[in-house]
C-alpha positions in Angstrom: -68.3 24.9 -63.2 -70.3 28.5 -64.2 -71.4 27.2 -67.5 -72.9 24.1 -65.5 -74.7 26.2 -63.0 -74.9 29.7 -64.6 -73.0 31.1 -61.2 -69.7 31.0 -59.8 -71.1 31.1 -56.3 -71.1 27.2 -56.1 -67.5 26.7 -57.0 -66.4 29.8 -55.0 -68.3 28.0 -51.7 -66.7 24.8 -52.4 -63.4 26.1 -52.9 -63.7 27.9 -49.3 -64.9 24.7 -47.5 -62.0 22.5 -49.3 -59.5 25.4 -47.8 -60.8 25.2 -44.4 -60.4 21.2 -44.0 -57.1 21.4 -45.7 -56.4 23.8 -43.0 -58.2 21.5 -40.1 -55.8 18.8 -41.3 -52.6 20.3 -40.6 -54.2 20.7 -37.4 -55.9 17.9 -37.0 -54.5 15.2 -39.2 -55.8 11.8 -38.1 -59.4 13.6 -38.3 -60.5 11.6 -41.2 -61.5 7.8 -41.1 -59.3 5.0 -41.6 -59.8 3.4 -45.0 -59.4 -0.7 -46.1 -55.7 0.9 -47.5 -52.5 1.0 -45.4 -52.2 4.5 -43.7 -55.0 6.2 -46.3 -57.7 8.2 -44.5 -61.1 10.0 -46.0 -62.6 12.9 -45.0 -66.5 13.9 -46.5 -66.5 17.6 -48.4 -70.5 17.6 -49.7 -70.2 15.0 -52.6 -66.6 14.9 -52.5 -64.0 12.4 -50.5 -60.5 13.8 -50.3 -58.4 10.9 -49.8 -55.1 11.7 -48.3 -51.8 9.9 -46.3 -50.0 11.3 -43.2 -46.3 11.0 -44.1 -43.7 12.3 -41.2 -44.6 16.6 -41.2 -47.1 16.3 -44.0 -50.1 15.5 -45.8 -50.0 13.9 -49.2 -53.4 14.2 -50.9 -54.0 10.8 -53.1 -57.4 11.8 -54.4 -60.1 14.5 -54.6 -62.8 12.0 -55.5 -66.3 12.7 -57.0 -69.0 10.4 -55.0 -71.1 10.2 -58.2 -68.0 8.8 -60.1 -67.6 5.0 -60.6 -66.6 3.5 -57.3 -64.7 1.3 -59.4 -62.2 3.5 -60.6 -61.5 4.6 -57.4 -60.6 1.1 -55.9 -58.2 0.9 -58.7 -56.6 4.1 -57.9 -56.2 3.4 -54.4 -54.7 -0.1 -54.9 -52.2 1.7 -57.4 -50.9 4.1 -54.7 
């Protein structure tokens, strides 16, 4: 990402935000919004979406999606899960 914006500050900030949200998910697994696919939830992190599933004592990350991408590809990915 450094080549795109001539700095790694954005990458570091985004990485910290992702880790922070993942840690919150461990404490509050149901904080994400339910989506139209069974047992899948989503949280937003800037222009990204983290799709996950709650399974017994763990969180399974299904996709870390850039919301600027083609949503049809996301639907295909979620249907195949």
